[in-house]
N, C-alpha and C positions, 0 to 999 in steps of 0.2 A: 669818191664819186661822184657823176657828175650829174648837176638838179634837171629835174626838167626844162627849165627857164633857161637856163647855160644851153641845153641840147639845141633848144629854138634859136639861139641867137648864131650857134655854129651852123646850123641849115639854113638857113634864109631870113639876109641882113633887113629888107625891108620889112617883112613880117615882122620882123621883129624892133622895127622903130613903131611901128604900127600898134604891137602888142603891150610897150611900155608907154607911151602917149596913153591909151586906154585905164592902165594899169595905175598912172599918177593922179589921171583927170576924172575914169569913171567910175565911182564905184559900183561894186557886185557885190551881192548877199554875201554873206560869209567871210568878205575879206577885206581888212583896213588898207587906206591909199597906201601907194608905195612911197610916196614923200612922204608919209608920217610916220611911215616906219625905217624911213632910213637918216631920219631928218637929224634925230639923235640918237647917241648910244644908252646916253640915261634913261629914255624913256624905253623900260624893258615889259615886255609881256610875261605876266604872270604864269607860269604853270605848275600844276602838284604834280608829285612824282609820290602812286602809293608800294612801300618795300610789302616784302612775302613776312618780313620777320622783324623782328628787335633787331637796332643797329649793332653788326659789328662787319668783319672784316670781307665781308661776305658782298657786301656795297661798296666795297671800297671805292671803284670807278665812280660812283656817283657824288661822294662828298671829292674826291680830287677833282672833279668836272665846275664843283659848285667852286671851290674853294680856292681852287688854281685858276678861277675866270672863263672858261671856257663858253659856260652857258651864259655869261653876260658876253661875251666877245660875240655869242650868236644872237643876242639881243633878247635872252631869256633871265625872269627871274624865276628860280626853281625852290621849288619848297617841298623837301624832304619829310615823308611821313613814314613814321614806323609803324608796324604792325601790331592793330590794338585788339584784336582777336574777337572782335564781334562779327565783322564780315570779313569774307576772302578779298584777295587784291581784287579777282576779278567783280566781284559784286560792286566794290568801292568804283569802280574804273566805269562800268556799264549803268551806274546812278548816279554817273554825270560828276562825282567826286573828286572825280583827277583824272586829266587826261593822258596818264601815263600810267602803268603798274608795271611791278614785275613779278612774275610767277615761274610757273613750272611747264612741264610738257602738255597741263591739263587743257592748256589754251586749245590744245586739237580735239577732244572734249565739248568744250562751250561752242567753236565753231563748228563740228558738226552737229551739235544741237539748234543749230540755227541763229545763235548771238555773233550779233557784227563786230568781232573782236581781229583784232592785226597782228602778226609777230613780227614786230621791226628787228630784233638782233638774238640772237642764241649767245647768249654773255659764255655761259660755261658747257663748251664740249660735251662732256659728263654729266650725268645725275651725279650729285654728294651720296645720294640716297642708297647705303647698303645695309646688310647683317653683321654685326658688329657682335664677334666673341673675345674670350679670352683666352689665350696663345697656348696656357697650361693648360685648357680643358682638352686638347690634342683634338677640338673639332678643325677641318681644313676646307672642306667643301659642304657642299647642299649635300649631298648621299651621308655626309656625316651627321645630318641632324633627324636623323630618321628616329622618332618616341620622344626627341627633344621638347623643351618649352621653349616655343620661339614667342615673343614682344612682335603682332604684328596686327596693323590694320586688318579693315573687308573694304574700303573706298578706294578710289582710284588713287588716291598720295600712295596708297603702297602698293600700285599694277605692276611696275617693275619688276618691286620681291614677290609679288604672288605669280608673278606668269616665272621668274628664278628658279624657285621651289619648284613648280611643275616639270620645267624643262629638266630639272636634275632628278626627277623619279618621286618628288613627295608629294602625295595627295591632300587633298583637305584631313584627310584621317589618319594620314602616315605623322601627325606630331601634333602637339599640345599648342594651339594656340590661345595666348594672354591679350588682354589689351593693353593699348601702348600707353605708356605713362610720360615716353620722352627723357628717364632720368637714368644715366647710365650709371647710377650706383646701384640699381639692380642685379646687375651683374655680379659687384661686390659683394652683394650682400645674397646671393646663390637664391634670386627667385626668378631667374630666365636663365635659360642657357644663351639664346641668342637676342640679339634687340636689335629694332629699325632706325638706325644710329645715320645722323651725318659725319659724313667721312672728315670735313674739314675741320670740326672741332671738338666731339663726343669724345674721340679716340683721347686728346689730349689729358680729358680728366681721368681716365684708367691711367694713362703714364706717370701721373700728377702723383699716384699713390702706389704707385711700384709693379702695376699691373701695364701686361703688356696686350696690346690691343692687336685683333685682326679680324681684316674688311672680307665679308665674302662679296663681290662685286656682280650687279647683275653683267656688265658688259662681257664680265666672263663667261656668261652663259648665251651672248649673241644678243644682248638685251640695252641697248644702247641708248638710251635716251638723254635729251637734251637737258641741261638744270637750268638756270635761271633764265628767263628768259624775257626780255622787253617788248611790254606790248603796249596798243592803245586804241581807238575805235576808228570804224569804215569812217564816219562823221567829223571825226579829227581830221585826217588824212583831206578828208573832201574838202571843207571848208578850210582849213589850215598847212598846205600840202609845205609852205617854206619851213615854217616852225617845225612840224614833225621831221623833215629830213635834218631842218639846224640841232633840234635837239639831238636827236640821234647822233650828227658826227661827235659834237661837243661829248657825248657821253663814250662815244667808241677812245677818243682823245685822252676823255678821263681815265678810261681804264688800261690806256697803252700806259699812259704816266704811274696810275696805283700799280701796276705791276714791275716796274723797271726800279720806281720807287718806293718799296713794301715798306720799309724803317720809316722813313718819314711819315706814311699815312698810318701807322699803325700807333706814332706818335701824335697825330693831329685825332683819330680816333679817343685816345685816352684823353686828349685834351677836351673834345668838345661833343663826341658823338657816344659816350663808353655810358649806358644807361644800364646795361646787365654788370658792368661793375667786373669784365676781364682785365686779367691781366695780361704785361707787357708781353711775358711768356707764348702765354695762350693766343694773345692774336698773332704772334708770328710764326706759332705752328700752323692758326690759320689759314694765313697767307703762301707759306709753302703747301698745302696739300690746295690751297684753291689755285695757284701755277699748274699744277698736275693734270687739274679738272678742263681747265680754260685753253691750257695748251699753246701762249702764243707763239711759240718758236715754231708750231706745226701750222698752226690753222689763222687763218685772220680772222681778228677778234668780232663777232656777231656773225661769222659766216651760218647758214643756214643752208643743208640739203632736201630738197624736195620729195627726192626720195625715201629719204631718212626718216624724214616727215609723215611719209604712208606708212613706212615701215611700222613707225610710233601706234598710228593708227588701228593697222593689223593687230596690234597686241592689245591694244583696249576691246576692240573688237572679238579677240581669242576669249578675252575675259569676261563678256557679255557689257561692261559697260556703254558700250556703243551696239545700234545695229549693223547685218553686213554690208546693207547697201548706201552705208554714211559716206559724207563724203566731206571733203577740209579745203575743196576750190575757194580760194581767193583770200586764205588765210595769211600768204606772205607777202610782206612787206613791196617784193619787187614786182608784184603784181599789178601795184598800185603805178608805179612810179612812171606814170604816162602824163601827156596833158590834162589839166582839168577840163572839162565839159565847157567851162565858158569861155576858154581859151579861143577852142572848136568854133563855139558861135560866133567869136571874135572874126576867124578864119573866114569864113564861111560870111559875113558882111562887112569885109573890107574898103568896098569902095562907100557904103556909107559916111566911114570913118575917116574917107583920103585926107580930107578938107582940114580935118581937125590936126591932123597927124602933122600936116605942113605947115600950120600955124604955131604947132608946140615942140618943133623939131630940135632947137637949140636947148630949152629946159630938157625933153627929153636925154637929149645926149649927156647934157651934166646931170641928167640921174641915174645915167648908164652908168658913167666915170664912176661917181660915188658908190655906188653897188657892185661894181666890179672891184672896186679895191676894197671891198667888205670881204666879198665874196675869195679874192686873191687872198685877202690875209688867214682867210679861215684853210683854202686851203695849203698853204705854204706851212701853216703850223702842221698841217697834218701830213705833209708831206716831210717835215722835218720829225714827226712824232714817227713815221714808215720807217726814214731813215736810221733813226735811233734804235727802229724793231729790228731792223735787216742785219746792222752795227751789231746787235746785240745777238741776233744768232748767228754771225760771223765769227764772233770772240767766243761765243758761248761753247761751239761745235766741239766735240769730243778729240775729234782730230785735227793735226794743223793743216791750214788750209793758207797753198801760195800761189798768187797770182803775178803770173809776167809777161809781158809785152809781147807785142811782134820781135821786138829786137833782145826777148831773151834777157829786162830789165825785170826786176822785184818792184811791183806794182804796190802790192800790199801783204802781209800777212798778218795770220790770226794771232790770238795770245796761247794759244795753244804750240803754236811751230814756235813762238819766242821763249817758252818755255821749255818746251825741248832742245832748243841750240844754246838755250843760255845770251842770248842778243837781242838787243831792242829792236825795236821798230824801224827807229832814225840809222839805225846800223846795218837794216839788211835790206830799207827801198832805196831803188835803183842800181843795187849789184846783181851781176848774174849767178845764179846757183852754182857756178863754178869755182865760184869763191866760199863755199861752203862746203866743199869735198877732198879730200886728199888727192894725191897724185893717181892710186889703186883705182880710185872712183871714179874719177874725171872724166875717162872715154866712156862711161856707163853714163854719165849725165850728156856729153859733147853727144852722143847716138843716140838717146832716146828724147834730146831737146830738137834737133834734127828733124827728128818726125814729124814735130808740131805742124807743119803746111801741110803734109802728106796722108795723117792719119786722126781720127777726131779723139779715138779712146788708147789710152796707154798704162799698161798695169806693166810695175819691175818693182824687183828688189833692190835697193841700195844703201853704203853707210854714209850717212853724214858725219860732220865734224863737229864737236863742242866746240863753243867758245874756249873751256880751259884744254881740247887739244884732245880728248876721246873718242872714240867713232861711236856711232849709234845705229844699230839696225832698222833699217824702215822697209815700209815698203809704199812706194807712189802710185795711184791710181790717177792719172790724169786727162783731163778732159781739154779739148781747144771749142775755145769758143769764137765764132764766126756770125760775122751779118747777114743782110738779107743778100749781099753781092757775094757770099761766101767767101770774103775775103776775111784772116784771120783776125780778131781784134785782141784776142788776149788767150791764154790759158791757164787753168788754175788745177792745182794738184792738192791732193786730198795724200794728207800723208800722216801715216800710221806707223809709230812705235814699237817694231815687233821684235824688243830684244827677249821678252818673256817667252814667245815663240822659238827664237834659234834654241834659247836654254832648253826647253822644251823637245826640240829634233836633237839637240845634241843627247839629251837623257836619252832618247828614244832608240837611237843608233848604241850609245853604250848596254841599253836593256837586250838589244838583240843580239847585240856580243855576248852578255853574259848569258841570256837564253841560250847560246849555241855554246858556250862552255856545261852550261848547267844538262844539257843531250848529252855533250861529249861524256860527261863524266858520269850519267844515269849507268846501273850496272845493267838494266834490263836492255833489251833491244828497241830503238827506234827506229822505224822507219817510214820513209812516203812513197805512194805509189801511183802510177797514175792509170786512167779508165781500162788499158787494156795492162795492169797488172804487170808491168816494166818498173824495174827500181829508179826513183828518181835520187832520194839519200836515205844514209843508215850510219850508224851512230858505231863507235869502236866497239861496244859492246855487241853489238849485231853480226859484225865482222869476226868475231871471236864464234861466234855461237854457230857460225854459217862453213868456218873455217876456211877465212878469204882475206888475204892479205891487204887490198883495197877494192876499189868501185870497181878499178878497171876489170878485174877476176869475174864478180857477179855481171857484168854487162856482156859477157862474153857467157856465160850460165845462167839462165833466168832463175827467177826465183822461183818461181814457178816449177822451175822443173827438179829444184832440188825438192820440194813436199812428196812424201811417198805417194806411190799410185793408191792407195784406198782413198786419199782427202785431198787431191789433187781439184776432184768437181767441186767440194764444198768450200776449198779455199776460192776458188773462182766465183763460187756463190756468194760468198762472202764481200770479194771485192764491188759483185754487183750493186750488194744491198748498201755498201757505202756509197757508193756512187748514186744509190736512189735518194740521199738522205738519213738514212737509218746506222745507228749503229749495229756494233754486233762482235760477238767473241767465237773462238771456235780452240779444240784443244785440237792437236794434229804431230806425227814424227816425220823427219826430214832427215833426210843424209848429206852430212857435211861433203864440201870439195873435197877430204881428205878420207871419207868413207866415213866417218864420225856418226853414227846413230843417238836421234835427241827425241825427248819429246817436250814439244814448245805449246804454251798457251796463250793466243795472243786475242787483246782486246784491240776496237779498231771504231775509230771515229771520223765523220768528211769533215776534209776542212772547205770552206765556201770563202767564195770572194765577196765582196760589197755586196753585188746583185743578191746573193745566196745561192749561186749556181756550185755545186760541188769540183775543185777544181783537183783535191788530193787525199787519197787514202793514208791519214795517220794509223799506224799500229804501233803497237806496243805491245811485245812480246818478251815472257820469260820463259826460261829454261827450268822445265816441271819434272823432269826425269829421275832428280832423287826423291819427289814429294809423291809422285805415282808408285814408285820402289815401295816406298814408305807407308803408303793405301793399302797395297798390296799384301805389304806384314800385318798391317792391322784386321787386315780383313781375315787372314791365317788365325791370326791370334784369337779375334771372335769366333771364329769355325770351332777352338778349342774349348776357348768357356763355353761356348753353347753347349759342348756333350759331357762341360763338368756340371753344370748347374743343370742339366737336363735330367742325371743321375742322382740328386736332392727330391724326397719326395715331399716336402715343404714346398708352396706355392713359391718362387722365386721373382722378383721383375726388378728391371732396372731403369728408373723414369728420368728423365733430363729436366733442365728448371722449368721449362715451358709446356709439362705434365706430357711429351710426349712417349711411349714407350719405345726404348730402345733395345728391350730383351726380356723375353721370356721364357721359361724352361718350360718342360712336357706339362709337369704340373698343372701351371696356369693354362694351355691351350686344351688340358683332358676335358676341363672348368669349363672352357668355352663350350666344347663339343656336349657339353650337357643341356648348354641353351643354346644348341643349332646356330653357332656362332662359329665363322670362319676363322682362326688367329690371324690372317694373313688382311684381315678386313678391319680390325682393331690398331687405332692409329694414336689415340689419345687415354690417358688415363680413364677419365671419369665415361671414357665409351663404354668402358668394360661393363658386361648388364650385372655383374655381383657387387660390382662397387655403386655406391652413390654419394651425387657430389654433397659437400654439406651446405646447410642452409645456412644466410643471414650471420649474425655475429657469433655462433658456433665453428668458423671454417676453420679456424687453428686448433682449437680444441676436439674439432672429433675426429680431424684428420691428422695420424702422424705422419703422411708426405707432406702437410701442407707446412708441420711443425718444423721438421726437419728443414725445409725449403726458407722458411721464417727466421729461425734462430741458429739454423747448423750443425745442430746438435743430436743425437741418437734419439726416439721419440718413439712411446711403441701405446694403444690402446687395445683393446677387446670390441668386438664390432659386430652387430649382425649383418649379416649376410644369407640371401636368399641360394637355395639348395640348386634349384633345378629353375627355368622357363615360367613352372606355371607358378613361384613364389606361394607355394601353399605353406611351405614350412622354412625356417631359418636357421642356419645354425650360429655358433658362436664362434668365430674366430680372434683369432690373438694376431695383431699385425704390429711387427717390429719394422721400424723405419730408418736406416742406418745412413748418414751424408756419406758422396762418395766425391771424394777431394781429386785437387788438379795435385799435380807438382808442386806449385807453390802453394799450396794450403787453399785457395779459392774452392768453392763448391760446384762441382758440376753437377751432380743427380743426387739419386735417392735411389739407394736397394731396398727394396722390400721384399721382407721376407712375411709368408701368415699362413697360419696352422690352426685347422679346425679341434676345438677343446672343446666344444660342445657337450659332449659326456664327464670331463674332467669338472667343469663348470656345475652340472647338474649335480655332481657328485657334494661338491662343496656349499652349495644351494642347502642340500638336505642338510648334512651339517649344521651350517646356521642357521637354519630353522629350527634344529632341535635346542639348539642353544637359547634361542629367543624364548622359545617356553619356557625353559628352565628356568630363566632369566624372570621372566615374569609372574610366574608360581611364584617365586623367590619375593615380590615385591607387591604382591595381590591381594586382597581376600577372593582366596575360592569360592565363595557364597554369593558376593554383590558386585565382585571386578571391580573393588574398589581400592585403591591404596592401601597395604596395610602399614603399621606402626613401621617399619625400618624404612620404607619410601615417604611416609611422611614425616618422618623425622629429621630424612635430607630434604624436603623439599620446603622445611621451616626452616633450619639453616638458612638455605637459598632466599629466602625471604626476609629473614631477618638482613643477612649481610645487604640485600637488597636495599631494604628500608634505611640500614647506615649509611648508602654514599646517596641516594636520593634526598635523605632531611624527612621523608614520609612517615605519619605510624601506619601500623599494620596489627591484627588483633588476631589471639586463635577462642576459636569458640569449642568447648566441651560441652558434649548432647549426650545427654543418656534419656532413654525410654524412660518414662514413668511406668512401676507394677507393671513389667515385660516378664518377672519373672511368674508371675501368675498365669502367664500365656503358657508360656515352656511347659508350668507344672501342669496345668487343667486340658491343655490339649495336644501340647509331646511339641518335642524340639524337631519336627518333622514340621508340624503347625508353622511352628515361631520364626522356622528359617523363610519361611515364603510368608510371613510378616516382614521379615527385615528387608526381602528383597523389593517390596512395593514401599517400604519408607523407604529405601536406599533411592529410588526409583522419584517420589516425592522431592526428595534433599538436592537432586542433579539438578530438578527443572527449577528451584527455589531460588539459585546461584547464579553468580557471573561466570561464564566460560574460564576468567581467570582464576577464578578462587579454586583452592583445592579440598577435597572432601575424603573423610579415608574414615575406615573402620578398626577400630583398633579391637575389637571383639566381643563377644556378645551383644549389647543392646548399647553400644559405646560407640559414636562418632566424633570424628574431628574436623573442623575447619579452619582455613586459613582465611581472612581478608585481607588484603594488601591496598596499599594507597590509599589510605585516611586522612584528611585533611584537620578529623576531630576525632575525639576516643569515641564521645556519642554515639560517630555514625555507625560503630560497627551495632548498635542496639536494632538500628533498622534491619542487617542482615539476621539477628538473633528473630526479632516480629515473625521475617517472612518464613523462617523455619517452621516458628509456632503455627503458623495460619496456615503453612503445608499440610499439616496433618488435621485441621478442622473438619474435612469430610472424612467421613467413616472409613475404614478399610477393610474390603470385602473379600474373605477366602471362604471359598465354596460355600458353605449357606450362613456363614458369621460374619457380623456388622461388628469390627470394632473400633473405640471409639480412641485413639492413644494420644498423649500427651508429651509433653518432651520438660524435661529442667536443661537450663544451660548456661555456662560460665562462660564467662570472658575473660581474657588476662590481653595488655593490649603494651606492645611493645615501644619505646624503651619502660616504663617508667613500671612496668611488674614483670618486668627480669629482661635480661640481654640474652640468653641463652635457650637454645632450642627445649630443654629440657627443664628449666625453670619457665616460661613460657606455660608447657602442657601443663606443671602440677600445679601454678595457681591457675590455671585456666579450671583442674578438675576441683582444688578447692572452691574456686568461686562455683562451680554448678552444685556442690553440694551444699551454700547455703541457699543456695536457689531452690533446692527439695529442701530444706529446713522453711521455708517461707512459703510452703504448701503446692509446689510443683506447677508445671505447665506457666514457670516463667522463666528469667533471666536475670543473672546477677553478674556485676563487674568483681573482680577480685577486690579493686579499689570504692569505700562506701560512697562518697561524696561521686564519684562515677555514675555510681547505679541511681543513684537522685538525679541528676543532672539529666540523665536518660529517659528518667519515667518523666520529670517536667517537660522534657523537650517533647514527646510523647502525649500529655497532657495538652500541652497548649498547640499543638498542631491542631487537636481534636477540636479544641476549646474556639480556634481561630477560624476555622471551617463552618462551627457553628454559627458563629459573631457572621459571619458571610451573611448567612443564609437568615438572621433573626436581625437583622439592622442593628446591631451592639456596636458601632463604630461611626465616630462622632467626627467633624472637621473644625479645628480652630482657626481662628485667624491673627495673625502677626502684622499691625501695619509698616508700611514700606513708606518714610518721610523724607521731604527733601531737606537737607542739612542747613539751609540758611534760613527758610521758610518757616520750618516745621511742617509745612502740608502733607497733609497722606496725600500720597500718589498713589500708592496700592496695596494690598496685602496678600501676605503667601499663606497657602490652604495647608493647617497642619492637621495630620491624622492623630486621632486619641481612641484608644481603647477602652469602655468602661464594661468591665467585668461582673456580671452579676452575683458572685460570690465575691472573688478577688479584691474587687474595687477598679482601679484605674491603672490601665496597662500605659506607659510610656513606648515611644516607638521602637525605643535602643531594645525594649525586649523583643517585640515580635516582626519588627521590620526584617531583621535576618532571618528569623524561621520563615518567612513568606518567601523570601528570594530563595531559599534553600528547598521549600517544598513545590514550587510554583506556584502558591498563591498569591503572589504578590503580581501576577496578571488580574484576576477580579478584582482584589484588593486595589490596585492603582484603578481599578474604571469604575467602582465604589467612589471613591475619593473625587473622581472627576467630574462624575454625576451630582453629587452630592453640592461640589463647589460651582459648579455652573448654573443648578437651577438656584442655588444662592445670590448669583453674580444677577440673572434676572428679577429673581424677588427685589432685589436692590436697586435695580436699574427703576421696576415699576415704583419703589417710591422715593424715587431720585434722590438719593444718597448712595447711587454707584461710586465707591472707592477710587478707582483709576482702574490698574490691572490687576489682576489673578494670578499670581504666579502659583505654579505647579510643580511639584517634581516628581519627574519622571524615572522610574528604574531602568538601569540597563536591559533588562528583559524584557520592559515595554516596548523601549525602543526599539531593539532587535526581533521584536515581535511582527510580523507580517501582516497580524487583524490591528494593530496601531490605528491605523490612517481609516480602516475602513469604523473600528467602535469609536472613533473620535468624531467622526462623520455623520452616526449613531446620534452619539448623547448630544451635540449640538444643534440635531434636527428636532430630538426628543425634549431638549428642554429650551431650546428659541436664543441660548445664547450664540453671540457673534463671535468668532473666534479674532478680532480684532482685540476682544479685554483681552484675552488669556497670554500668559509666559510661560513656555513650557522651561524646567531649568531642568540640567543635564550635569552630572558629574564632568569634570575634568580627568578623570582615571575611565571612563566610559569609553569617553571622545577617544584616545588614546590607542585605544586597542586596539580596533580596526577602522583606523582614520578613512577610508576612502569610503566604505559603507557609509560612517555617519556622515560625511560631506553630503551623500545623497538624500537619506533619511532626513536628513534637518533642511535640506533645501525642498523637499516637499511639502513639510511644516509650515514653513517660510512664505511658501507660494500660495497658501493658503489665509496669511495676515496674520499670523502666530509668531511674535515675538519670542524670543531663543536664550536664554541666558547660560553661561557657566556656573556651576555651583560650587563654594569651597575651593573655588581659583586658586592656584601657588602651592597647593599640598601634591600635585600629581607632576607628569613629566610630560607638560606640551611643547609639540613643537611648533615654531615660529611658522615653519612652513605651510603647516596645516593648518593654525589656528585660523591668518588670513585668509584663508579657503571656507571657513566654517562659515555662512550665512548665521553670525552671531550677531545682538544690540546690546548685548548686557555681559559684563564682568563681575563677579559676585567674589567680593575679598574673602578669605575665611575667616572665621572667628580669632581661630589659632593665634594668626599675626594681630586682630586689634587688641587679643586680652590685654596684652604687658604696655601700650602705649600708654603714656608718651617714656617708661621706664626703661625698656627694653629695645637699644638703639638697633639693633639688628631687626626686630619688630619692622621698628620706623623705616630700616633703608628698604624693606621689601616690601612693603606699604605702597612708599611711595614710587619704587619701579614697577609696583603694578597698576596705579595710579597713570604713569606716563606712559606701559605700554597698551593700557585702554585709549588714553589719549589719543597718540600717533593711531591707532587702528579703527576710530569714531567711532569707540562705543560709548555707553551710558556705564559708569563704577556704582556701584552699591556695596557698602561694607555691613556684613554682618556682628555681632555681638558687639554693638555697641552699648558700653553700661555707665558711661560718665561723662562731665561736660567738656572733662580733657582729652578725650576721644575725640568727641562732636567738634570741639576746634580746631582740633590738629587735622580731620578731614576737608573741614571746609577748608584751611589755609594751604593744602595740597588740593584741590580745588576736584576734590570726591562731592558730589552732589547729592547721593542717596545714600541712607543708612535705614540698618534695623536694627531692636536687638531691646536689653530691658530699661534703657535709659528713655525709651520713648513708650515703650509697652507691651507686658506681658503679653501672648498668644490668649486669645477674648474667645469665649464662645460665643456663639451666633447672635444669641440675645444681646452681649454687650458691646458687639461689635457694632450691632445696631445700632444702639444708642449713643456708641461713641460717635459713629457717621455723621446721625440726627443732630448731636447738639456740637460737636466742635470738628473741626476738621485739620486743627494744629496742634502736635506735640512736641513736648512737655507740655502735660496741663500743668498748674499751676501745683495742683491738687493733689498729682500723681501721684500714687503709692510706689516707687521702685523697686 
């Protein structure tokens, strides 16, 4: 481009001299003196260029302009700054920290908002911003993104992408928007379906890991934004117009060099500018993609279209980033390329400066010469680059290009033409095109080249001769180039290799020939007709059907005339329908030329030309004479079959595979009339009013027809069907469905035969009920309706078998009413029977539903109790039976108090057969009578004793909870290295007023079984918390207080409520507490355990696993529990250091706890050797008799008040 100064030189030399004089000797604001500017190339002006991102090939042209000296030749020392992230490039520019910046199409927003920014050049003709998806995701277009996860910003940076989604039909709610993180690996981790990415480099990151990228480009939706845009300030143009122009030209020269020397610039970036650590392959990929976005072969680098900028602005308005009246006037550099204001001022005051100009003319001319030489050097370099650019276009063209002069001599050829013919440029230049054809094609060339002077454009096919002698089919598109005087300057031909096209044409001709053969071989008639119904073509099969020898006969006799009279009008309508562009079909009869009769079926379609106009009627016609004859025979056979099945009294139907009724007899029709339905109105099986469609999963089981269709075998069922439309009564119908097969054995349909068997079934039901009554009488006591001895023994044998398989125990209870004989003797047997009935009812209410009660006779009852964990559990059932008779039994005016004696035998220890179990229970019952009646007795003495002890203990424990007989002892927990007390564990003790001290092992299991563990645990917690507060007041608090929680406590919904109540009552703080839960309980329901323990931990309570190592913990769950401590079970400590297995297990537990950042406490330490081992292995906490036995509260208080270290030298281990 010509600068404003050069324009002035060219139009007014006199004003030029005046201007130069003042430029050289009269300094004006904002400009340096021209003499100083031109005086030395080494005195360079320093300018800052702010990039929009980190160094990469995206900015290659600027590196090339700097490193190749283009900036230096323009008198500039350019310093390139990469983006720092704090401010945008436009902010840096407007703040005055840079003279030039690289930004995006957002420059239009800044301009419209009043900022003085000017676009110098659009480097990237297309924005590199697009949506990146994986090819294997199946997403190809915007519509495929509906409901998908899209990483997309909401600001102007993503304006083109937002507009693309709207134009593709996706509103803001039609997809899931995610915040941008500019990390392409989000696609690899399946965190997002589409990603706002740069085309130039982020696709490479996916390909590098084997994932093929696909870009959805805004330009494909009419949203073609400019990419990188070089910008400056208005003040920079006003104050330094020459510097701006020089910088712009040098930059464009740098970009021309970078795009034609991509590999060299990539190496330069790797050496000097690779701040991102990109690989050479990555940079080469970016260079290739940048070429496609810059399009240097199609558009001059830096070109900007004002209308395109207006379009971009309208998109910003559409998205709401700008108001509807926004303007971007003055944004483009072209609008500023005029004489500066100070030049205009000089022109108006030229007379005042005339004498100065004359005096300094010689110096001015010298300055002009020097300055012109500098401008010529810049222009020459630009022209060289331009020539190189268009040479690149010429050589890179996909078609051959052949330039000849008016004398028909070759002037130039491109690389593609040389590759096509095998000649070098030197071998072709200067020779006429006739040298590159054989004799057969010579005349074509002579004819076409002779037209150069008379025609401007020519197009023809010709075969060129390759250097190795073979011919190449080509297509020439030639253009005559003329001067302003219309004289021929040259001719250029674009040469396309059409070898492939010639092959395709040959294949097309072959395909047409094969199609003709196929039509001729078709056994059906193939014809074409014109709009008037005239026959245009027919194949041999058609001639045979029409009894014609050739087409000539049919031209003489119109095809329409061969159609029999009843069908001629229909045939004409078919032809009109086809020429209206519709398909059609017709069955009709004809009379051939020889008089033969035939039935034909024609299927017709229209044949259309390229414009969609119907030009022919194509008909495919089959001779269906035999088929129609067979259909008539089938109709007659069907009528015969109908008469046969109509004579059958049962309902008979034939149903096809789609459940359509094909045939029904008169019995079915008669039933339909009972429902006021006409038989002709019913077509589907389930439309029959007496047939109900099967529902849900019973589809096959309930419907024999469905079963046949599914399995292909006969099926039957007895169904309830209504008798009439009123549906008030149902009949039982036996339905038999049989498969109807085709000749090849495949299923054709179903034959259903239905017979009403209501009366027959009623008779069978009456017989069955009588049989059931007899069966019940045989196995049940007629008085109480309880099972009798026979049924009891049968069930007892079954219970024994079940117990043998499950490994559980079961028991037989033999119950006898005490002194019942006296009731019978005094009040009569009828009265006694009434008493027995009430006793039986009470027994039923006292046992579980699964337990069996039987009456063996008289006043003897037996019970079967299954699923016992321990033999003593049978005593609970015996107690329930005894308690069920505690209330008096009232019969008429009599009030009777009845007791019972119970004998218990337990499987397997008391017998392994039904007879033995019953006999031993009977024996035990008599022992109970001997011991005073109204009690129970086991067949084995020690079981009886254990059962009574258990009952005694349960009653005593209930009393102990009420009368505060429970006490809490405390065992110290010690730091293994220092011996310092770091906590205590609360251990419950029971001081029975008569039997003395009970250890926990005797009453804790009982409490668990009876449910007393909940109040017991709450009592211990309350006592221990109250004691912690007392120690705190005495300033001797021992550290943490460890309390054991049972599984039932943790599972209880009241745990948190009762804990918070106790803490509030006692004043104890939750952080003083540690709850110990057994490993086995946690793993019973780990998911629920995590939830409960998390709530306790949130209160500040520490959590420990007690007896660790004795259960089966899952490490996956262990790390999820909010634990603070592991307690090693004393069974592993007991034999250390003798047992090597215990040593290995203990080491493993310590290592596991340390890896999970848990404290480790060893239980049951009883020797110095055990303590030393634990210290060596890193276990810092322990408890056991080596340090101290559990102590009563007074002893523990004295210990805390006198010493804090254990063991004491005087301690008694």
